[in-house]
C-alpha positions in Angstrom: 102.6 95.7 102.8 103.0 92.4 100.9 100.1 92.0 98.5 100.9 88.4 97.5 101.1 87.1 101.1 97.9 89.1 102.1 96.0 87.7 99.1 97.1 84.2 99.9 96.1 84.6 103.6 92.6 85.8 102.6 92.3 83.1 100.0 93.4 80.4 102.4 91.2 81.6 105.3 88.1 81.7 103.2 88.9 78.4 101.6 89.2 76.7 105.0 86.0 78.4 106.3 83.8 77.4 103.3 85.3 73.9 102.9 84.8 73.4 106.7 81.2 74.7 106.6 80.3 72.5 103.7 81.5 69.4 105.5 79.9 70.5 108.8 76.4 71.0 107.4 76.6 68.0 105.0 74.0 65.3 106.1 76.1 62.4 107.2 74.0 60.3 109.5 72.1 57.6 107.7 69.4 55.5 109.5 68.4 52.3 108.0 64.7 52.2 106.9 64.4 56.0 106.8 64.5 58.1 103.6 65.8 61.2 105.5 69.5 61.9 106.1 70.4 63.8 109.2 73.2 66.3 109.9 74.0 67.9 113.3 71.1 70.3 112.9 71.0 73.2 115.3 74.5 72.5 116.5 75.9 73.7 113.2 76.6 77.1 114.6 78.9 75.9 117.3 81.5 74.2 115.1 81.3 77.0 112.6 81.9 79.6 115.3 84.9 77.6 116.6 86.2 77.3 113.0 86.0 81.1 112.6 87.7 81.6 115.9 90.5 79.2 114.9 90.9 80.9 111.5 91.2 84.3 113.4 93.9 82.9 115.7 95.9 81.3 113.0 95.5 83.6 109.9 94.0 86.8 111.3 97.3 88.4 112.1 98.3 89.3 108.5 95.1 91.0 107.3 92.6 90.9 110.0 90.9 88.1 108.2 88.1 89.7 106.2 86.9 86.3 104.9 83.9 88.2 103.5 84.2 90.8 100.8 81.3 92.8 102.2 83.2 93.2 105.5 85.8 95.4 103.8 84.0 96.8 100.7 80.9 98.2 102.5 82.8 100.4 105.0 85.1 101.6 102.2 82.1 102.8 100.1 80.5 104.5 103.1 83.8 106.1 104.1 84.1 107.4 100.5 80.6 108.9 100.7 81.0 110.6 104.1 81.9 114.3 103.5 85.3 114.5 105.3 88.5 116.3 104.2 91.8 114.4 103.6 90.3 110.9 103.3 92.9 108.2 103.4 91.0 105.2 102.0 93.6 102.8 100.5 91.8 101.7 97.3 95.0 100.2 95.9 94.7 97.5 98.6 90.9 97.0 98.2 91.2 94.2 95.7 92.8 91.8 98.2 89.8 91.5 100.6 87.4 91.3 97.7 89.1 88.8 95.3 91.0 86.7 97.8 87.9 85.5 99.7 85.8 85.3 96.5 88.3 83.0 94.8 88.9 81.0 98.0 85.2 80.3 98.3 84.9 79.3 94.7 87.9 77.0 95.0 86.5 75.4 98.2 83.2 74.8 96.6 84.7 73.2 93.5 87.0 71.0 95.6 84.0 70.0 97.8 82.0 69.0 94.7 85.0 67.1 93.3 85.3 65.0 96.5 81.6 64.3 96.7 
């Protein structure tokens, strides 16, 4: 198991997801004479779903693309609480799906704010 590559994969997958979502939902249709800006509205879910699918196809092989710390941390905590003998929860690896996506999301948000 390569911690550095797995961390980078989680960071990059979440960075692409958050950066893509921020640009998808950004209001970008301006109509002259109106004070309201329009985005793609209810169609936001379709490109976001396609984006998650593409991330899974391209970056999902190395770590299973957690791209959300709760997706890994919640089951780890529940597994730790279940009374079972010989538990094999790998807590040494748990920091990767927690800090990789968190730092990737922060970096994507900061870069989005920088460009806008």
